[in-house]
N, C-alpha and C positions, 0 to 999 in steps of 0.2 A: 479623769486624768489627775495628774499630780503637778502642783506648782510649788516650788521651794525657793526660799531665800533666807539667808542668815538672820535677817531682821524680823522675819515671819511674815506669812501672807495674810492681808487684811481682807481682799475680796478678789474674785475672778469673775470675768464676763466672757461669754461665748456669744459671738455675733450681736454684741450690745445688750445681752440679757444677763442678769446676774446669776451665777451658777450656784447651786447648793454646796456649801462648804462642809467638809468633814474633818477628822483628825489628821494631823501631819501633812496639811496642805492638799488633801485629797478633795476633788471637786466633781460634781455630776452635773451635766446639762444635757437636755434633750434637743436634738437638731434633727428636723425633718429634712430628708434628702430626696431631691428630685433625681429622676434618671438622667445621667450625665455628670457633668463636672459640678461640684458644689464648693464654693468658697467658705472657709470657716476661720474666724479670727478669734483667738483666745487672747485675753488682756488680764494680766495679774497686776494687782497693786499691793506693795508691801505695807508694813505698818509705819513706815517713814514716808509714805505717799509717793514712792517712786513706782513707775508703771513700765512694763514692757509687753510687747505684743509679739505674737507669733501667728504666722499666716500659713493655712494648709489648703490644699485642694483635695477633696475626697471625690472619687468617681464611683457612682452607683451604676451597676449594670442592670439592664432590664431584668425583671423577674423571669425565671425559667418557665417555659410552657411544657406541659406534659400531655402527650397523646396516648390514649389508652387504646391498645389493639384488643379486639375481641376475637 
């Protein structure tokens, strides 16, 4: 994702775990998704120690099954 603030982003957390930060506020985090609804919280902290959170719900559908006809 990307987190942006005029003061600059200091750190980002995804579900309480620190995300890897890249250039220009880009961040990367791995989140394991169970089948069904998954709550994800992204918390960004700027260089002045102001923080904001965004809450997301991600729905993972069951993996597709394939039946091979012979």
